[in-house]
Backbone as CSV, one residue per row, in Angstrom:
resi,resn,N_x,N_y,N_z,CA_x,CA_y,CA_z,C_x,C_y,C_z
1,MET,49.596,35.954,-40.467,50.091,35.638,-40.275,51.000,35.436,-38.642
2,SER,50.914,35.368,-37.568,51.578,36.242,-36.694,52.683,35.294,-35.955
3,SER,53.752,35.929,-36.255,54.921,35.874,-35.795,55.458,36.417,-34.658
4,GLU,54.496,36.752,-33.762,54.857,37.513,-32.372,55.664,36.389,-31.345
5,ASN,55.737,35.202,-31.731,56.172,34.127,-31.007,57.983,34.508,-31.013
6,THR,58.812,35.464,-30.987,60.045,35.556,-31.310,60.833,34.502,-30.605
7,GLY,61.424,33.336,-31.474,61.990,32.404,-30.836,61.225,31.345,-30.788
8,GLU,60.233,30.712,-30.704,59.197,29.927,-30.594,58.240,29.803,-32.425
9,TRP,58.210,28.529,-33.026,57.543,28.324,-34.096,55.920,28.697,-33.526
10,SER,55.767,29.278,-34.153,54.267,29.569,-34.868,53.191,27.894,-34.633
11,GLU,51.839,28.122,-34.720,51.363,27.170,-34.643,50.870,26.807,-35.832
12,ALA,50.557,25.501,-36.621,50.206,25.559,-38.151,49.146,26.582,-38.306
13,LEU,48.769,26.872,-39.199,47.573,27.434,-39.908,47.997,27.677,-41.379
14,ARG,46.662,27.987,-41.673,46.304,27.829,-43.565,46.819,28.618,-44.156
15,ALA,47.548,28.656,-44.912,48.932,29.087,-45.766,48.103,30.673,-46.102
16,THR,48.759,31.569,-46.197,48.364,32.893,-47.350,48.719,33.113,-48.661
17,PRO,48.367,33.974,-49.346,48.528,33.964,-50.395,50.076,34.335,-50.051
18,GLN,51.192,34.762,-49.554,52.973,35.821,-49.159,52.925,34.049,-49.246
19,ILE,52.631,33.354,-48.665,53.592,32.076,-48.333,53.218,31.221,-49.710
20,GLN,51.984,31.397,-50.264,52.204,30.704,-51.591,52.757,31.217,-52.295
21,GLU,53.404,32.495,-52.258,54.778,33.378,-52.898,56.025,32.671,-52.856
22,ILE,56.114,32.850,-50.987,57.839,32.378,-50.914,57.535,30.491,-51.401
23,THR,56.189,30.146,-51.335,56.515,28.455,-52.205,57.048,28.818,-53.422
24,ASN,56.217,29.407,-54.595,56.581,29.444,-55.733,57.912,29.749,-55.823
25,LYS,58.173,30.696,-55.364,59.846,31.044,-55.711,61.064,29.971,-55.274
26,VAL,60.677,28.924,-54.242,61.437,27.730,-54.074,61.150,26.674,-55.063
27,LYS,60.154,26.551,-55.458,60.119,25.639,-56.066,60.875,24.532,-56.732
28,PRO,61.141,26.772,-57.714,62.959,25.794,-59.027,63.828,24.962,-58.011
29,GLN,64.155,25.546,-57.069,65.306,24.676,-55.823,64.773,23.199,-55.697
30,LEU,63.839,22.866,-55.193,63.590,21.948,-55.155,63.189,20.820,-56.416
31,GLU,62.709,21.304,-56.994,62.295,20.107,-58.662,63.946,20.329,-58.722
32,GLU,65.011,21.360,-59.150,66.413,21.579,-59.302,67.088,19.676,-58.081
33,LYS,66.949,19.624,-57.053,66.887,19.144,-55.952,66.259,17.697,-56.300
34,VAL,65.776,17.543,-56.293,64.941,15.781,-57.139,64.700,15.139,-57.960
35,HIS,65.362,16.748,-59.064,65.203,16.486,-60.416,64.133,16.059,-60.865
36,LYS,62.499,16.076,-60.258,61.327,15.829,-61.288,60.681,17.491,-60.475
37,GLU,59.836,17.643,-62.063,58.514,19.160,-62.017,57.173,18.609,-61.416
38,TYR,56.990,19.285,-60.519,55.678,19.494,-59.331,54.517,20.229,-60.055
39,PRO,53.756,20.233,-61.194,52.812,20.639,-61.927,52.265,20.886,-60.898
40,VAL,51.629,20.892,-59.837,51.212,21.065,-58.660,52.044,21.589,-57.196
41,PHE,51.471,22.246,-56.841,52.966,22.856,-56.125,51.420,24.431,-55.325
42,VAL,51.013,23.545,-54.174,49.248,24.330,-53.879,50.380,24.287,-51.938
43,ALA,50.409,25.405,-51.020,50.622,26.065,-50.016,49.292,25.864,-49.269
44,VAL,49.564,24.523,-48.228,48.189,23.946,-47.207,48.342,25.367,-46.087
45,ILE,49.272,24.725,-45.251,49.553,24.952,-43.960,51.555,25.286,-43.703
46,CYS,51.339,26.494,-42.720,52.699,26.492,-43.040,52.679,27.187,-41.076
47,ARG,54.012,27.294,-40.686,54.095,27.298,-39.422,55.173,28.648,-39.816
48,GLN,55.971,29.298,-38.599,56.852,30.401,-38.609,57.679,30.298,-37.212
49,LEU,58.626,30.706,-37.517,59.718,30.837,-36.389,60.127,32.285,-37.087
50,THR,60.153,33.537,-35.959,61.260,34.270,-36.336,61.997,35.194,-35.542
51,LEU,63.726,34.815,-35.688,64.706,35.723,-35.011,65.325,36.280,-36.112
52,CYS,66.308,37.074,-35.001,66.385,38.430,-35.488,67.024,38.735,-36.716
53,GLY,67.657,37.389,-37.335,68.733,37.600,-38.711,67.095,37.077,-39.802
54,GLY,65.881,36.885,-39.798,64.832,36.558,-40.452,64.040,35.286,-39.802
55,THR,63.439,35.483,-40.797,61.731,34.184,-41.037,62.462,32.827,-41.296
56,HIS,62.006,31.410,-40.850,62.141,30.220,-41.145,60.764,29.812,-40.879
57,TYR,60.065,29.065,-42.183,59.280,28.899,-42.897,59.305,27.258,-42.797
58,LEU,57.896,26.541,-42.125,57.344,24.772,-42.446,56.483,25.316,-43.211
59,ILE,56.848,24.465,-44.452,55.403,24.625,-45.523,55.340,23.313,-45.623
60,LYS,53.915,22.961,-45.731,53.332,21.889,-46.271,52.693,21.992,-47.505
61,VAL,53.323,21.137,-48.650,52.664,21.815,-49.851,51.620,20.545,-50.734
62,SER,50.970,20.513,-51.118,50.190,19.691,-52.106,50.426,20.031,-53.347
63,ILE,50.911,18.470,-53.746,51.808,18.472,-55.578,50.869,17.604,-56.020
64,SER,49.662,17.039,-55.790,48.366,16.664,-56.525,47.533,16.758,-57.029
65,ASP,46.593,17.277,-57.462,45.280,16.914,-57.281,44.734,15.702,-56.768
66,SER,45.080,14.726,-57.201,43.992,13.909,-56.936,44.624,12.802,-55.548
67,THR,45.922,13.144,-55.795,46.034,12.292,-53.724,45.926,13.027,-52.598
68,ASP,46.763,12.059,-51.570,47.069,13.475,-50.608,48.220,13.955,-50.611
69,GLU,49.062,13.084,-51.409,50.510,13.449,-51.302,51.094,15.101,-51.280
70,CYS,51.745,14.910,-50.172,52.744,16.250,-50.144,54.232,16.273,-50.118
71,VAL,54.251,17.697,-50.157,55.734,17.847,-49.546,56.082,18.871,-48.401
72,HIS,56.382,18.743,-47.147,57.530,19.969,-46.751,58.350,20.144,-46.568
73,LEU,58.690,21.439,-46.364,59.863,22.030,-46.949,59.890,22.988,-45.447
74,TYR,61.109,22.997,-45.605,62.202,24.166,-44.879,62.634,24.960,-45.230
75,VAL,62.239,26.637,-45.035,62.805,28.079,-45.812,63.160,28.947,-45.369
76,VAL,63.843,29.657,-45.311,64.079,30.725,-44.978,64.406,31.639,-45.502
77,GLN,64.365,32.668,-44.881,64.199,34.142,-45.982,64.963,35.408,-44.730
78,THR,65.881,35.288,-45.197,66.692,36.694,-44.441,65.811,38.142,-43.774
79,LEU,66.399,38.883,-43.225,66.449,39.970,-43.789,67.049,40.984,-42.626
80,ILE,68.420,41.078,-43.389,69.829,41.667,-42.694,68.786,43.367,-42.859
81,ARG,68.463,44.055,-44.806,68.249,45.495,-44.803,66.895,44.660,-45.260
82,ASP,66.886,44.898,-46.002,65.962,44.390,-47.392,65.935,42.680,-47.982
83,PRO,64.511,42.342,-47.565,64.598,41.156,-47.581,65.417,40.367,-48.513
84,LEU,65.677,38.888,-48.512,66.387,38.359,-49.800,65.633,36.995,-49.822
85,GLU,65.840,36.565,-51.673,65.046,35.657,-51.755,65.326,34.285,-50.680
86,PRO,63.852,33.883,-51.080,64.097,33.111,-50.086,64.500,31.859,-50.060
87,GLU,65.162,30.849,-49.568,65.831,29.964,-49.635,65.764,28.789,-49.143
88,LEU,65.214,27.198,-49.827,64.629,25.993,-48.923,66.489,25.629,-48.456
89,ILE,65.794,24.709,-47.434,67.384,24.912,-46.619,66.636,22.939,-46.551
90,LYS,65.832,22.297,-46.182,65.615,20.888,-46.263,63.667,20.413,-46.175
91,TYR,64.325,19.180,-46.875,62.937,18.916,-47.007,62.393,18.323,-46.713
92,GLN,61.116,17.416,-47.278,61.111,16.268,-47.159,59.739,15.206,-48.209
93,LEU,59.806,14.371,-48.459,58.756,13.957,-49.730,57.718,12.654,-48.672
94,LYS,57.369,12.726,-49.741,56.303,11.731,-50.009,55.341,11.862,-48.360
95,LYS,55.144,12.769,-48.257,54.307,12.600,-47.219,53.140,13.173,-47.595
96,LYS,51.907,13.039,-46.269,50.637,13.052,-47.240,49.906,13.936,-45.829
97,ILE,48.765,14.823,-46.639,48.409,15.534,-46.551,47.472,15.316,-43.824
98,ALA,47.903,14.340,-43.773,47.018,14.198,-42.493,48.508,14.049,-41.149
99,ASP,49.556,14.191,-42.747,50.537,14.266,-41.210,51.124,15.707,-40.966
100,PRO,51.690,15.542,-39.696,51.730,17.282,-39.112,52.757,17.754,-39.488
101,LEU,53.068,19.308,-39.530,54.088,19.377,-39.791,55.367,19.332,-38.805
102,GLU,55.962,19.433,-38.896,56.595,19.478,-37.060,58.067,20.147,-37.878
103,PRO,58.884,21.080,-36.630,60.019,21.002,-37.797,61.771,19.774,-37.837
104,PHE,61.633,19.774,-38.735,63.178,18.848,-38.964,64.191,19.169,-39.253
């Protein structure tokens, strides 16, 4: 996924294994905030914004095998010297697979 456009959100692209790894790391943060467990949690689409202090991610995550229900995650990974663990900043529930992934 290209992050060449520093200061601008990338186009929405298919999630990579790296994005799934970030998604897996923030899953417990979301589950704690919404008091719900997600047996299915698969990154589908991602956009990213690279700033001098780190990378911001918008990630569309499928949460069901049988419906098109998704959540949208806003995740930040700070890159001061060594990358820190990604942090879930915001989320949107009750999204559908067809909903656009826009900054929120």
